[in-house]
N, CA, C and O atoms as a Tripos MOL2 file, in Angstrom:
@<TRIPOS>MOLECULE
protein
  240   239    60     0     0
PROTEIN
NO_CHARGES

@<TRIPOS>ATOM
      1 N          16.2660    0.6680   18.1470 N.3       1 MET1
      2 CA         16.7920   -0.8150   18.1430 C.3       1 MET1
      3 C          17.3920   -0.8540   16.3320 C.2       1 MET1
      4 O          16.8450   -0.4910   15.2910 O.2       1 MET1
      5 N          18.7530   -1.4770   16.6210 N.am      2 LYS2
      6 CA         19.3330   -0.8990   15.5040 C.3       2 LYS2
      7 C          19.4420   -2.9270   14.7400 C.2       2 LYS2
      8 O          20.1560   -3.6790   15.4020 O.2       2 LYS2
      9 N          18.7500   -3.5200   13.5020 N.am      3 PRO3
     10 CA         18.6150   -4.6880   12.9230 C.3       3 PRO3
     11 C          19.7990   -5.3000   12.9800 C.2       3 PRO3
     12 O          20.8380   -4.7840   12.5690 O.2       3 PRO3
     13 N          19.7060   -6.5630   13.5510 N.am      4 THR4
     14 CA         21.3860   -7.7540   13.0150 C.3       4 THR4
     15 C          20.9770   -7.8920   12.1890 C.2       4 THR4
     16 O          21.9130   -7.5410   11.4710 O.2       4 THR4
     17 N          20.2910   -8.1350   11.5970 N.am      5 THR5
     18 CA         20.7180   -8.6780    9.9670 C.3       5 THR5
     19 C          20.3050   -7.5090    8.6650 C.2       5 THR5
     20 O          19.0970   -7.2900    8.5660 O.2       5 THR5
     21 N          21.0270   -6.9220    7.8920 N.am      6 PRO6
     22 CA         20.4290   -6.7200    6.5100 C.3       6 PRO6
     23 C          18.7770   -5.9330    6.4140 C.2       6 PRO6
     24 O          18.4220   -4.7710    6.2160 O.2       6 PRO6
     25 N          18.0930   -7.1300    6.6450 N.am      7 PHE7
     26 CA         16.4830   -7.2700    6.8500 C.3       7 PHE7
     27 C          15.8380   -7.5500    7.6550 C.2       7 PHE7
     28 O          14.7340   -8.0660    7.4790 O.2       7 PHE7
     29 N          16.4780   -7.2180    9.0840 N.am      8 GLY8
     30 CA         16.1890   -7.4010    9.9430 C.3       8 GLY8
     31 C          14.6830   -6.6240   10.1060 C.2       8 GLY8
     32 O          13.5600   -7.0800   10.3200 O.2       8 GLY8
     33 N          15.2250   -5.1240    9.8870 N.am      9 GLY9
     34 CA         13.6970   -4.1500   10.5730 C.3       9 GLY9
     35 C          12.8440   -4.8680    9.3240 C.2       9 GLY9
     36 O          11.9120   -5.5930    9.6700 O.2       9 GLY9
     37 N          13.0330   -4.7550    8.2930 N.am     10 LYS10
     38 CA         11.8540   -5.1130    7.1410 C.3      10 LYS10
     39 C          10.9740   -6.7040    7.6940 C.2      10 LYS10
     40 O           9.8310   -7.0050    7.3500 O.2      10 LYS10
     41 N          11.7660   -7.4300    8.4950 N.am     11 ALA11
     42 CA         11.4620   -8.6200    9.5060 C.3      11 ALA11
     43 C          10.0830   -7.9350   10.2730 C.2      11 ALA11
     44 O           8.8840   -8.0200   10.0070 O.2      11 ALA11
     45 N          10.8220   -7.2300   11.3290 N.am     12 GLN12
     46 CA          9.8940   -6.9040   11.9310 C.3      12 GLN12
     47 C           8.5840   -6.4240   11.5430 C.2      12 GLN12
     48 O           7.4900   -6.9850   11.5920 O.2      12 GLN12
     49 N           8.9120   -5.2980   11.1560 N.am     13 TRP13
     50 CA          7.9730   -4.3560   10.3600 C.3      13 TRP13
     51 C           6.8480   -5.8810    9.6030 C.2      13 TRP13
     52 O           5.8290   -5.4780    9.0430 O.2      13 TRP13
     53 N           7.0070   -7.1140    9.6090 N.am     14 HIS14
     54 CA          5.9390   -7.5510    8.7790 C.3      14 HIS14
     55 C           5.4430   -8.2590    9.7030 C.2      14 HIS14
     56 O           4.2870   -8.6610    9.5730 O.2      14 HIS14
     57 N           6.1330   -8.5510   10.7540 N.am     15 ALA15
     58 CA          5.9270   -9.4850   11.7250 C.3      15 ALA15
     59 C           4.9800   -8.1040   12.5460 C.2      15 ALA15
     60 O           4.2110   -8.5150   13.4150 O.2      15 ALA15
     61 N           4.9880   -6.9360   12.3830 N.am     16 GLN16
     62 CA          3.8310   -5.9870   13.2480 C.3      16 GLN16
     63 C           3.2520   -6.0830   12.5960 C.2      16 GLN16
     64 O           2.1320   -6.1490   13.1010 O.2      16 GLN16
     65 N           3.1900   -6.1960   11.0300 N.am     17 GLN17
     66 CA          1.6590   -5.8770   10.2390 C.3      17 GLN17
     67 C           1.2540   -7.1440   10.4140 C.2      17 GLN17
     68 O           0.0380   -7.0500   10.5870 O.2      17 GLN17
     69 N           1.7190   -8.8570   10.4990 N.am     18 ARG18
     70 CA          1.1500   -9.5250   10.8560 C.3      18 ARG18
     71 C          -0.3950   -9.6350   11.9820 C.2      18 ARG18
     72 O          -1.4740  -10.1300   11.6570 O.2      18 ARG18
     73 N          -0.0160   -8.9670   13.4090 N.am     19 GLN19
     74 CA         -0.9100   -8.6410   14.2280 C.3      19 GLN19
     75 C          -1.9120   -8.0280   14.4510 C.2      19 GLN19
     76 O          -2.8570   -8.0880   15.2370 O.2      19 GLN19
     77 N          -1.5270   -7.3290   13.5200 N.am     20 LEU20
     78 CA         -2.6720   -6.1570   12.9680 C.3      20 LEU20
     79 C          -4.2000   -6.9780   12.6710 C.2      20 LEU20
     80 O          -4.2460   -7.9330   11.8970 O.2      20 LEU20
     81 N          -5.8730   -6.2720   13.6670 N.am     21 PRO21
     82 CA         -6.4800   -6.7480   13.0980 C.3      21 PRO21
     83 C          -6.8120   -6.8730   11.2130 C.2      21 PRO21
     84 O          -6.0240   -6.2740   10.4820 O.2      21 PRO21
     85 N          -8.0760   -7.7250   10.5190 N.am     22 PRO22
     86 CA         -8.1130   -7.7970    9.5800 C.3      22 PRO22
     87 C          -9.2060   -6.6210    8.8320 C.2      22 PRO22
     88 O          -9.4240   -6.7130    7.6240 O.2      22 PRO22
     89 N          -9.7200   -5.7570    9.4860 N.am     23 ARG23
     90 CA         -9.9830   -4.6080    9.5050 C.3      23 ARG23
     91 C          -9.5980   -3.3700    9.4770 C.2      23 ARG23
     92 O         -10.0920   -2.4720    8.7950 O.2      23 ARG23
     93 N          -8.3050   -3.2650   10.5500 N.am     24 GLU24
     94 CA         -6.9680   -2.2190   10.0780 C.3      24 GLU24
     95 C          -6.1760   -2.8160    8.3030 C.2      24 GLU24
     96 O          -5.5770   -2.1070    7.4940 O.2      24 GLU24
     97 N          -6.4300   -4.0400    8.2240 N.am     25 LYS25
     98 CA         -4.9240   -4.0350    7.2640 C.3      25 LYS25
     99 C          -5.9530   -4.2580    6.4180 C.2      25 LYS25
    100 O          -5.5120   -5.1930    5.7490 O.2      25 LYS25
    101 N          -7.2040   -3.9800    5.9380 N.am     26 ILE26
    102 CA         -8.0180   -3.8690    4.6190 C.3      26 ILE26
    103 C          -8.5380   -2.4140    4.5220 C.2      26 ILE26
    104 O          -9.0480   -1.9350    3.5100 O.2      26 ILE26
    105 N          -8.3050   -1.6230    5.9590 N.am     27 ARG27
    106 CA         -8.2670   -0.3530    5.7720 C.3      27 ARG27
    107 C          -6.6830    0.2610    4.5180 C.2      27 ARG27
    108 O          -6.6570    0.6430    3.3480 O.2      27 ARG27
    109 N          -5.6890    0.0730    5.5050 N.am     28 ILE28
    110 CA         -4.2130    0.1150    4.9610 C.3      28 ILE28
    111 C          -4.3150   -0.0660    3.5510 C.2      28 ILE28
    112 O          -4.0030    0.9430    2.9170 O.2      28 ILE28
    113 N          -4.7700   -1.3700    2.6530 N.am     29 LEU29
    114 CA         -5.0500   -1.7150    1.6800 C.3      29 LEU29
    115 C          -5.6970   -1.0730    0.9680 C.2      29 LEU29
    116 O          -5.4660   -1.3570   -0.2070 O.2      29 LEU29
    117 N          -7.0190    0.3000    1.2050 N.am     30 ILE30
    118 CA         -7.5510    0.2140    0.3870 C.3      30 ILE30
    119 C          -7.3020    1.9690    0.7010 C.2      30 ILE30
    120 O          -7.7410    2.9460    0.0950 O.2      30 ILE30
    121 N          -6.5390    1.8790    1.7350 N.am     31 GLU31
    122 CA         -5.8330    3.6300    1.6860 C.3      31 GLU31
    123 C          -3.8510    3.3120    0.4450 C.2      31 GLU31
    124 O          -2.9490    4.1400    0.3190 O.2      31 GLU31
    125 N          -3.8880    2.4010    0.0570 N.am     32 LEU32
    126 CA         -2.8360    2.1130   -1.0540 C.3      32 LEU32
    127 C          -3.2890    2.1840   -2.4960 C.2      32 LEU32
    128 O          -2.5600    2.4970   -3.4370 O.2      32 LEU32
    129 N          -4.4700    1.8870   -2.5640 N.am     33 GLN33
    130 CA         -5.8390    1.9980   -3.7970 C.3      33 GLN33
    131 C          -5.7670    3.5550   -3.7680 C.2      33 GLN33
    132 O          -5.4790    4.1930   -4.7810 O.2      33 GLN33
    133 N          -6.0660    4.2020   -2.4510 N.am     34 ARG34
    134 CA         -6.3800    5.1110   -2.9550 C.3      34 ARG34
    135 C          -5.1720    6.2580   -3.7960 C.2      34 ARG34
    136 O          -5.2780    7.1140   -4.6740 O.2      34 ARG34
    137 N          -4.0930    5.7350   -3.0060 N.am     35 ARG35
    138 CA         -2.7430    6.6330   -3.2140 C.3      35 ARG35
    139 C          -2.5600    6.1500   -4.7690 C.2      35 ARG35
    140 O          -2.6520    7.0680   -5.5850 O.2      35 ARG35
    141 N          -2.2930    4.7370   -5.3380 N.am     36 GLU36
    142 CA         -1.8720    4.5480   -7.1530 C.3      36 GLU36
    143 C          -3.0020    4.8580   -7.7170 C.2      36 GLU36
    144 O          -2.8880    5.2160   -8.8890 O.2      36 GLU36
    145 N          -4.6020    4.8360   -7.0620 N.am     37 ALA37
    146 CA         -5.0270    6.0080   -8.3810 C.3      37 ALA37
    147 C          -4.6170    7.2340   -8.4650 C.2      37 ALA37
    148 O          -4.4090    7.8390   -9.5170 O.2      37 ALA37
    149 N          -4.4990    7.6020   -7.4950 N.am     38 GLU38
    150 CA         -4.3610    8.9420   -7.7460 C.3      38 GLU38
    151 C          -2.9980    9.3620   -8.3320 C.2      38 GLU38
    152 O          -2.9300   10.3470   -9.0670 O.2      38 GLU38
    153 N          -1.7040    8.4890   -7.9570 N.am     39 SER39
    154 CA         -0.9620    8.4510   -8.7180 C.3      39 SER39
    155 C          -1.0580    8.2280  -10.6870 C.2      39 SER39
    156 O          -0.6830    9.0450  -11.5270 O.2      39 SER39
    157 N          -1.6220    6.9940  -10.9000 N.am     40 ASN40
    158 CA         -2.4700    7.1230  -12.2740 C.3      40 ASN40
    159 C          -2.5860    8.3080  -12.4600 C.2      40 ASN40
    160 O          -1.5110    8.8610  -12.6950 O.2      40 ASN40
    161 N          -3.6520    9.0920  -12.4520 N.am     41 ARG41
    162 CA         -4.7600   10.4030  -11.9900 C.3      41 ARG41
    163 C          -2.7180   11.2620  -12.8580 C.2      41 ARG41
    164 O          -2.0820   11.4950  -13.8860 O.2      41 ARG41
    165 N          -2.7200   11.3140  -11.6870 N.am     42 ILE42
    166 CA         -1.1410   12.1730  -12.4230 C.3      42 ILE42
    167 C          -0.2250   11.9000  -13.2010 C.2      42 ILE42
    168 O           0.5490   12.7900  -13.5530 O.2      42 ILE42
    169 N          -0.0660   10.3430  -13.7500 N.am     43 ARG43
    170 CA          0.9590    9.9020  -14.8950 C.3      43 ARG43
    171 C           0.3060   10.2200  -16.3700 C.2      43 ARG43
    172 O           0.8230   10.3960  -17.4730 O.2      43 ARG43
    173 N          -0.8570   10.2170  -15.9760 N.am     44 GLU44
    174 CA         -1.5660   10.2020  -16.9420 C.3      44 GLU44
    175 C          -1.4940   12.0050  -17.6020 C.2      44 GLU44
    176 O          -1.0450   12.3630  -18.6910 O.2      44 GLU44
    177 N          -1.9710   12.6860  -16.7430 N.am     45 SER45
    178 CA         -2.3030   13.6560  -17.1020 C.3      45 SER45
    179 C          -0.7970   14.2840  -17.3290 C.2      45 SER45
    180 O          -0.9390   15.4560  -17.6790 O.2      45 SER45
    181 N           0.6250   13.9150  -17.2520 N.am     46 LEU46
    182 CA          1.5480   14.2520  -17.3470 C.3      46 LEU46
    183 C           2.1270   13.1470  -18.9900 C.2      46 LEU46
    184 O           3.2620   12.9820  -19.4350 O.2      46 LEU46
    185 N           0.8660   12.6340  -19.4570 N.am     47 GLY47
    186 CA          1.0960   11.6680  -21.0910 C.3      47 GLY47
    187 C           2.3210   10.4830  -20.8400 C.2      47 GLY47
    188 O           3.1180   10.1130  -21.7020 O.2      47 GLY47
    189 N           2.2580   10.0490  -19.5880 N.am     48 ARG48
    190 CA          3.3130    9.0540  -19.2260 C.3      48 ARG48
    191 C           1.8590    7.7070  -19.0180 C.2      48 ARG48
    192 O           0.6380    7.8490  -19.0800 O.2      48 ARG48
    193 N           2.7920    6.3790  -18.7460 N.am     49 PRO49
    194 CA          1.9140    5.3530  -18.9040 C.3      49 PRO49
    195 C           1.8170    4.9760  -17.4050 C.2      49 PRO49
    196 O           2.7020    4.8970  -16.5520 O.2      49 PRO49
    197 N           0.2570    4.7300  -17.3240 N.am     50 ALA50
    198 CA         -0.2550    4.6560  -16.0860 C.3      50 ALA50
    199 C          -0.3200    2.9800  -15.6970 C.2      50 ALA50
    200 O          -0.4620    2.2080  -16.6440 O.2      50 ALA50
    201 N          -0.1970    2.3090  -14.0410 N.am     51 VAL51
    202 CA         -0.4410    1.3420  -14.3770 C.3      51 VAL51
    203 C          -1.6040    1.0990  -14.5630 C.2      51 VAL51
    204 O          -2.3470    2.0790  -14.5340 O.2      51 VAL51
    205 N          -2.2480   -0.2890  -14.8290 N.am     52 ALA52
    206 CA         -3.3940   -0.9590  -14.7980 C.3      52 ALA52
    207 C          -4.0590   -1.5590  -13.1880 C.2      52 ALA52
    208 O          -3.5870   -2.3500  -12.3710 O.2      52 ALA52
    209 N          -5.1610   -0.8830  -13.2060 N.am     53 MET53
    210 CA         -5.8430   -0.9480  -11.7630 C.3      53 MET53
    211 C          -7.5300   -1.1310  -12.3890 C.2      53 MET53
    212 O          -7.9430   -0.7860  -13.4960 O.2      53 MET53
    213 N          -8.2640   -1.7640  -11.3060 N.am     54 LYS54
    214 CA         -9.5530   -1.3350  -10.8350 C.3      54 LYS54
    215 C          -9.4380   -1.1490   -9.3260 C.2      54 LYS54
    216 O          -9.1980   -2.2890   -8.9260 O.2      54 LYS54
    217 N          -9.4760   -0.3600   -8.2970 N.am     55 PRO55
    218 CA         -9.7400    0.0470   -6.8710 C.3      55 PRO55
    219 C         -10.7080   -0.9280   -6.4670 C.2      55 PRO55
    220 O         -11.2790   -1.5950   -7.3300 O.2      55 PRO55
    221 N         -10.8910   -1.0440   -5.5650 N.am     56 TRP56
    222 CA        -11.4890   -1.6520   -4.9890 C.3      56 TRP56
    223 C         -13.1480   -0.6370   -4.9650 C.2      56 TRP56
    224 O         -13.0130    0.5840   -4.8830 O.2      56 TRP56
    225 N         -14.5480   -1.1910   -5.0350 N.am     57 ASP57
    226 CA        -15.5290    0.3510   -4.2660 C.3      57 ASP57
    227 C         -16.0990   -0.1780   -3.0000 C.2      57 ASP57
    228 O         -16.6610   -1.1250   -2.4510 O.2      57 ASP57
    229 N         -15.6170    0.9990   -2.8770 N.am     58 THR58
    230 CA        -15.2290    1.2090   -1.2820 C.3      58 THR58
    231 C         -16.4650    1.8930   -1.1760 C.2      58 THR58
    232 O         -16.3000    2.4930   -0.1140 O.2      58 THR58
    233 N         -17.5030    2.1720   -1.5480 N.am     59 GLN59
    234 CA        -18.7450    3.2920   -1.3080 C.3      59 GLN59
    235 C         -20.1320    3.1620   -1.3230 C.2      59 GLN59
    236 O         -21.0500    3.9790   -1.2520 O.2      59 GLN59
    237 N         -20.0500    1.3410   -1.4850 N.am     60 ALA60
    238 CA        -20.7040    0.3850   -1.2490 C.3      60 ALA60
    239 C         -21.7000    0.3430    0.0550 C.2      60 ALA60
    240 O         -22.3740   -0.6610    0.2840 O.2      60 ALA60
@<TRIPOS>BOND
     1     1     2 1
     2     2     3 1
     3     3     4 2
     4     3     5 am
     5     5     6 1
     6     6     7 1
     7     7     8 2
     8     7     9 am
     9     9    10 1
    10    10    11 1
    11    11    12 2
    12    11    13 am
    13    13    14 1
    14    14    15 1
    15    15    16 2
    16    15    17 am
    17    17    18 1
    18    18    19 1
    19    19    20 2
    20    19    21 am
    21    21    22 1
    22    22    23 1
    23    23    24 2
    24    23    25 am
    25    25    26 1
    26    26    27 1
    27    27    28 2
    28    27    29 am
    29    29    30 1
    30    30    31 1
    31    31    32 2
    32    31    33 am
    33    33    34 1
    34    34    35 1
    35    35    36 2
    36    35    37 am
    37    37    38 1
    38    38    39 1
    39    39    40 2
    40    39    41 am
    41    41    42 1
    42    42    43 1
    43    43    44 2
    44    43    45 am
    45    45    46 1
    46    46    47 1
    47    47    48 2
    48    47    49 am
    49    49    50 1
    50    50    51 1
    51    51    52 2
    52    51    53 am
    53    53    54 1
    54    54    55 1
    55    55    56 2
    56    55    57 am
    57    57    58 1
    58    58    59 1
    59    59    60 2
    60    59    61 am
    61    61    62 1
    62    62    63 1
    63    63    64 2
    64    63    65 am
    65    65    66 1
    66    66    67 1
    67    67    68 2
    68    67    69 am
    69    69    70 1
    70    70    71 1
    71    71    72 2
    72    71    73 am
    73    73    74 1
    74    74    75 1
    75    75    76 2
    76    75    77 am
    77    77    78 1
    78    78    79 1
    79    79    80 2
    80    79    81 am
    81    81    82 1
    82    82    83 1
    83    83    84 2
    84    83    85 am
    85    85    86 1
    86    86    87 1
    87    87    88 2
    88    87    89 am
    89    89    90 1
    90    90    91 1
    91    91    92 2
    92    91    93 am
    93    93    94 1
    94    94    95 1
    95    95    96 2
    96    95    97 am
    97    97    98 1
    98    98    99 1
    99    99   100 2
   100    99   101 am
   101   101   102 1
   102   102   103 1
   103   103   104 2
   104   103   105 am
   105   105   106 1
   106   106   107 1
   107   107   108 2
   108   107   109 am
   109   109   110 1
   110   110   111 1
   111   111   112 2
   112   111   113 am
   113   113   114 1
   114   114   115 1
   115   115   116 2
   116   115   117 am
   117   117   118 1
   118   118   119 1
   119   119   120 2
   120   119   121 am
   121   121   122 1
   122   122   123 1
   123   123   124 2
   124   123   125 am
   125   125   126 1
   126   126   127 1
   127   127   128 2
   128   127   129 am
   129   129   130 1
   130   130   131 1
   131   131   132 2
   132   131   133 am
   133   133   134 1
   134   134   135 1
   135   135   136 2
   136   135   137 am
   137   137   138 1
   138   138   139 1
   139   139   140 2
   140   139   141 am
   141   141   142 1
   142   142   143 1
   143   143   144 2
   144   143   145 am
   145   145   146 1
   146   146   147 1
   147   147   148 2
   148   147   149 am
   149   149   150 1
   150   150   151 1
   151   151   152 2
   152   151   153 am
   153   153   154 1
   154   154   155 1
   155   155   156 2
   156   155   157 am
   157   157   158 1
   158   158   159 1
   159   159   160 2
   160   159   161 am
   161   161   162 1
   162   162   163 1
   163   163   164 2
   164   163   165 am
   165   165   166 1
   166   166   167 1
   167   167   168 2
   168   167   169 am
   169   169   170 1
   170   170   171 1
   171   171   172 2
   172   171   173 am
   173   173   174 1
   174   174   175 1
   175   175   176 2
   176   175   177 am
   177   177   178 1
   178   178   179 1
   179   179   180 2
   180   179   181 am
   181   181   182 1
   182   182   183 1
   183   183   184 2
   184   183   185 am
   185   185   186 1
   186   186   187 1
   187   187   188 2
   188   187   189 am
   189   189   190 1
   190   190   191 1
   191   191   192 2
   192   191   193 am
   193   193   194 1
   194   194   195 1
   195   195   196 2
   196   195   197 am
   197   197   198 1
   198   198   199 1
   199   199   200 2
   200   199   201 am
   201   201   202 1
   202   202   203 1
   203   203   204 2
   204   203   205 am
   205   205   206 1
   206   206   207 1
   207   207   208 2
   208   207   209 am
   209   209   210 1
   210   210   211 1
   211   211   212 2
   212   211   213 am
   213   213   214 1
   214   214   215 1
   215   215   216 2
   216   215   217 am
   217   217   218 1
   218   218   219 1
   219   219   220 2
   220   219   221 am
   221   221   222 1
   222   222   223 1
   223   223   224 2
   224   223   225 am
   225   225   226 1
   226   226   227 1
   227   227   228 2
   228   227   229 am
   229   229   230 1
   230   230   231 1
   231   231   232 2
   232   231   233 am
   233   233   234 1
   234   234   235 1
   235   235   236 2
   236   235   237 am
   237   237   238 1
   238   238   239 1
   239   239   240 2
@<TRIPOS>SUBSTRUCTURE
     1 MET1         2 RESIDUE 1 A MET
     2 LYS2         6 RESIDUE 1 A LYS
     3 PRO3        10 RESIDUE 1 A PRO
     4 THR4        14 RESIDUE 1 A THR
     5 THR5        18 RESIDUE 1 A THR
     6 PRO6        22 RESIDUE 1 A PRO
     7 PHE7        26 RESIDUE 1 A PHE
     8 GLY8        30 RESIDUE 1 A GLY
     9 GLY9        34 RESIDUE 1 A GLY
    10 LYS10       38 RESIDUE 1 A LYS
    11 ALA11       42 RESIDUE 1 A ALA
    12 GLN12       46 RESIDUE 1 A GLN
    13 TRP13       50 RESIDUE 1 A TRP
    14 HIS14       54 RESIDUE 1 A HIS
    15 ALA15       58 RESIDUE 1 A ALA
    16 GLN16       62 RESIDUE 1 A GLN
    17 GLN17       66 RESIDUE 1 A GLN
    18 ARG18       70 RESIDUE 1 A ARG
    19 GLN19       74 RESIDUE 1 A GLN
    20 LEU20       78 RESIDUE 1 A LEU
    21 PRO21       82 RESIDUE 1 A PRO
    22 PRO22       86 RESIDUE 1 A PRO
    23 ARG23       90 RESIDUE 1 A ARG
    24 GLU24       94 RESIDUE 1 A GLU
    25 LYS25       98 RESIDUE 1 A LYS
    26 ILE26      102 RESIDUE 1 A ILE
    27 ARG27      106 RESIDUE 1 A ARG
    28 ILE28      110 RESIDUE 1 A ILE
    29 LEU29      114 RESIDUE 1 A LEU
    30 ILE30      118 RESIDUE 1 A ILE
    31 GLU31      122 RESIDUE 1 A GLU
    32 LEU32      126 RESIDUE 1 A LEU
    33 GLN33      130 RESIDUE 1 A GLN
    34 ARG34      134 RESIDUE 1 A ARG
    35 ARG35      138 RESIDUE 1 A ARG
    36 GLU36      142 RESIDUE 1 A GLU
    37 ALA37      146 RESIDUE 1 A ALA
    38 GLU38      150 RESIDUE 1 A GLU
    39 SER39      154 RESIDUE 1 A SER
    40 ASN40      158 RESIDUE 1 A ASN
    41 ARG41      162 RESIDUE 1 A ARG
    42 ILE42      166 RESIDUE 1 A ILE
    43 ARG43      170 RESIDUE 1 A ARG
    44 GLU44      174 RESIDUE 1 A GLU
    45 SER45      178 RESIDUE 1 A SER
    46 LEU46      182 RESIDUE 1 A LEU
    47 GLY47      186 RESIDUE 1 A GLY
    48 ARG48      190 RESIDUE 1 A ARG
    49 PRO49      194 RESIDUE 1 A PRO
    50 ALA50      198 RESIDUE 1 A ALA
    51 VAL51      202 RESIDUE 1 A VAL
    52 ALA52      206 RESIDUE 1 A ALA
    53 MET53      210 RESIDUE 1 A MET
    54 LYS54      214 RESIDUE 1 A LYS
    55 PRO55      218 RESIDUE 1 A PRO
    56 TRP56      222 RESIDUE 1 A TRP
    57 ASP57      226 RESIDUE 1 A ASP
    58 THR58      230 RESIDUE 1 A THR
    59 GLN59      234 RESIDUE 1 A GLN
    60 ALA60      238 RESIDUE 1 A ALA
């Protein structure tokens, strides 16, 4: 489906995300944090500045 506005696809994606159950939203957030932490380790190993963040403790 072709969006009718330049950001129609983005609006549709956000609408789909709003319909997700809370458990799925949290799962996505945790996965994104893991990816960001991995990216930070790579940046640091290359001597580049990393983004300051503290991922959620999900091991509890």
